[in-house]
Steps between C-alpha positions, in 0.01 A plus 500: 500500500527124463844353580680822397462398136706684241432579134610220269490221758342160441260406779343164579179480704445162665129421514392800295125439510308764305822698452454796735857497638635436148333817375645704786844355426460560124436866567820525708731316257360696207506420130857367511413261784311175495273323748419129503207373704484129578181340627380139518137586428397533135195706595715759676737517204204569273385778733852645522537502121160669466605761756827562314313546172251741658782704654710495184795362696748345259803435722327222697452134415327223690613138506333186630713319755568406858741701710686179588572449126523845342456533123780757494858483367801479729652831614241710314327701774618805697231498770247250634183616671220297655193595698361236738594198288832355620352446847245251358747309282542143629869477399660829597851364443410438134355851470818660632719274287307608191520864605879482524516318166312771308658801672787673324822537702430778748124461454263550787 
């Protein structure tokens, strides 16, 4: 299980790539949950959207953006996940600042 996700939660994946972790999270949060994948590479977003369509996954969306400047509303996310992306970010302080900005109170 990824991050002990619960049904109905909103999850943000930093550096979502082709969407693999998003699809795992989407399965855990179920139809009442929502997963947002953010990636800075248009080609990967295209691939992720194709993968979502093939899988029939409708509780996932993919957004173009950098993890230092997230295209996500304040206090809108329950859980943030990331797989091997934060470590390569040049401005980790900005990444963590953005993470805290988008997390709901009590988010993780």
